[in-house]
C-alpha positions as CSV (number, residue, x, y, z in Angstrom):
1,M,93.2,-11.6,-22.8
2,R,90.4,-11.7,-20.4
3,L,87.9,-11.2,-23.5
4,L,89.1,-14.4,-25.3
5,P,87.6,-17.0,-22.6
6,R,84.3,-14.9,-22.4
7,V,83.4,-15.2,-26.3
8,I,84.7,-19.0,-26.5
9,L,82.5,-20.2,-23.9
10,P,79.4,-18.5,-24.7
11,V,80.2,-19.8,-28.4
12,S,81.2,-23.4,-27.2
13,A,78.0,-23.5,-25.2
14,A,75.7,-22.4,-28.4
15,A,77.6,-24.8,-30.5
16,V,76.6,-27.9,-28.0
17,L,73.0,-26.4,-27.7
18,L,72.8,-26.7,-31.4
19,T,74.4,-30.0,-31.8
20,G,71.9,-31.4,-29.1
21,C,68.7,-30.1,-30.9
22,G,69.5,-31.4,-33.9
23,E,70.1,-34.8,-32.4
24,L,66.9,-34.4,-30.3
25,Q,64.8,-33.8,-33.5
26,E,66.7,-37.0,-35.5
27,V,65.5,-39.0,-32.3
28,S,61.8,-37.4,-32.5
29,G,61.7,-38.4,-36.1
30,T,62.9,-41.8,-35.3
31,V,60.1,-42.2,-32.8
32,D,57.7,-40.8,-35.1
33,K,58.5,-43.2,-37.9
34,A,58.4,-46.1,-35.5
35,Q,54.9,-45.3,-34.3
36,A,53.9,-45.0,-37.8
37,C,55.1,-48.3,-38.7
38,L,53.4,-49.9,-35.6
39,E,50.2,-48.2,-36.7
40,A,50.3,-49.3,-40.2
41,T,51.0,-52.7,-39.2
42,K,48.1,-52.4,-36.7
43,I,45.7,-51.0,-39.2
44,A,46.8,-53.4,-42.3
45,G,46.2,-56.5,-39.9
46,E,42.7,-55.3,-38.8
47,I,41.7,-54.6,-42.8
48,A,42.8,-57.9,-43.7
49,A,40.7,-59.6,-40.9
50,K,37.6,-57.1,-41.3
51,A,37.5,-57.5,-45.5
52,T,37.1,-61.2,-45.2
53,E,34.5,-60.7,-42.4
54,L,32.5,-57.6,-44.2
55,A,32.7,-59.0,-47.4
56,N,28.8,-59.6,-47.5
57,N,28.2,-56.2,-45.8
58,P,29.0,-53.4,-48.2
59,D,28.1,-50.9,-46.0
60,Q,30.1,-51.5,-43.0
61,L,32.9,-52.6,-45.1
62,E,32.8,-49.3,-47.0
63,K,33.0,-48.2,-43.0
64,A,36.1,-49.8,-42.4
65,L,37.9,-49.0,-45.2
66,G,37.0,-45.4,-44.8
67,D,38.1,-45.8,-41.1
68,A,41.5,-47.3,-42.0
69,A,42.3,-44.6,-44.9
70,T,41.5,-41.8,-42.0
71,K,44.0,-43.7,-39.8
72,L,46.4,-44.3,-42.6
73,D,46.5,-40.7,-43.6
74,S,47.0,-39.4,-39.8
75,A,50.4,-41.7,-39.6
76,A,51.6,-40.6,-43.0
77,K,51.1,-36.9,-41.8
78,K,53.3,-38.1,-38.6
79,A,55.4,-40.4,-40.1
80,G,58.6,-38.2,-40.2
81,D,59.9,-40.0,-43.1
82,T,59.3,-39.7,-47.0
83,T,59.2,-43.0,-48.4
84,L,57.1,-44.1,-45.3
85,S,54.7,-41.4,-45.5
86,E,54.3,-41.8,-49.1
87,A,53.7,-45.6,-48.9
88,L,51.0,-44.9,-46.2
89,Q,49.3,-42.3,-48.6
90,G,49.2,-44.9,-51.3
91,L,47.5,-47.1,-49.3
92,A,44.9,-44.9,-47.7
93,N,44.3,-43.5,-51.4
94,A,43.9,-47.4,-52.5
95,Y,41.1,-47.7,-49.5
96,Q,39.6,-44.5,-50.5
97,N,39.4,-45.4,-54.4
98,I,37.5,-48.8,-53.5
99,N,34.0,-48.3,-54.8
100,I,31.3,-50.6,-52.9
101,T,28.0,-50.3,-54.1
102,D,26.4,-54.0,-53.3
103,V,27.5,-57.4,-52.3
104,N,29.1,-58.0,-55.2
105,S,31.2,-55.4,-55.5
106,A,31.7,-55.7,-51.6
107,V,33.2,-59.2,-52.4
108,D,35.4,-57.9,-55.1
109,A,36.3,-55.0,-52.5
110,A,37.4,-57.3,-50.2
111,Q,39.6,-59.0,-52.4
112,K,41.1,-55.7,-53.6
113,A,41.5,-54.1,-50.3
114,A,43.6,-57.3,-49.5
115,T,45.7,-56.8,-52.5
116,D,46.2,-53.5,-52.1
117,T,47.3,-54.2,-48.4
118,A,49.6,-56.6,-49.7
119,K,51.3,-54.1,-52.1
120,Y,51.5,-51.2,-49.8
121,M,53.0,-53.6,-47.1
122,T,55.8,-54.2,-49.0
123,D,56.9,-50.5,-49.6
124,I,55.9,-49.9,-45.7
125,T,58.1,-52.6,-44.3
126,Q,60.8,-51.5,-46.4
127,A,60.5,-48.1,-45.3
128,C,60.1,-48.8,-41.7
129,A,63.4,-51.1,-42.3
130,G,65.4,-48.2,-44.1
131,S,67.0,-45.7,-41.9
């Protein structure tokens, strides 16, 4: 009869540990998602301000969009949520696909960046609000 408590105790302990690990991963994923949401909001705000400011400077606007795309790509990889990751990657790709060749295209690019940011921020906001 002494064998039963010796078997039950380790099995119970293992079950508690496994449950705790699952909860820890869930908390970690939530933190990653929250961090990605904060990062996306920050990046979008910076681009909104910079795009207007740099509309007459093609080289600097192209660099700002490239830097923002890199940061969004990094946040997407750490997001811990598929919907959020896809939205972040979509915005990063949109920034990377903006072609700037001269001042005229920089003005158009600034407008496109603003439009793309607004579009994807709707998706990002919805993904951040979801659980």
